[in-house]
N, C-alpha and C positions, 0 to 999 in steps of 0.2 A: 190086642192093640198096643199094649205097653211094650211088648217085645219089638214092635216095629219102630217105636220112638227111640229106643235105646240103640238101634243100629244106625240111625241117621245122625250125622254130625250136628252139633248145635251151631248157633249163629256165629259164635266166636271162632270155632274151628273152620267154618266155611269162609269167614273173612281172612283167616290166616292162609288157607289154601289158595284163595283167590289172589291175595297179595303176592304169594310166592310165584304163582302162575304168570301173572302180568309182569312181575319183576324179571323173571327168566325170559319171558317173551320180549321185553324191552331190550334186554342185553343181547339176545339173539339177533334182533333186528339191527341193532347198532353194529354188531360184528359183521353182518351181511353187507351193510352199507360201507363200512370201512374196507372190507375185502374187495368190493366192487370198485371203490375209488382207487385202490391200489392197482387193480388190473386195468382200469381205463382212466388214467390220469388226464389225458388230453381232452377227452370228451367231456368229463364233468367240469374241468377247469374252464373250458371254452364256454360252456353253457352259463356258468355263474359269473365269469369275469367279462363277458362280451358286452361292450357298450355300443349303443348306436352311434354311428358316425355323425358328426355335426353336419347340418345341411348348409351348403354354401349358397348365399344369395348372389344373384347376378348383379353386376354393377349397373347403376342406372344409365340409360342411354343419354348421350349428350344431344344438344339441339341439332348439331350437324348431322348426326346419324338419323334423327327423326325426320329431317327434311329431305333426305335423299329419296328420289322416286325409285320405285322398284321396276326394273326393266324385265319385261316378259320376253322370253325367247320367241323369235318369229317362227311361224310354222313354215316348214319347207314346202315349196311349190309341189303340187301333186304332179307326178310324172304321168303323162298320158301315153299310153301305148296303143299303137294301131296294129291291128291284126289283119293280115291279108288273107283273103279267101281264095 
């Protein structure tokens, strides 16, 4: 059993290895992101800088517009066709 313990890294060594791994991983991810932004500048800029357009409110109706009656179009008279037998 003592041989097995000597082959395993201690906690400090594991911590150092983990730190290096995640540090390298973080740098690699940053490189990938910057490379992607260089290749696709319009797509990423558009997504981050796009602002919703302000909603325009309609002007309130005046009293003259409110009082106008709405005219309905008259229905055309039905054409009657007679068929001869």
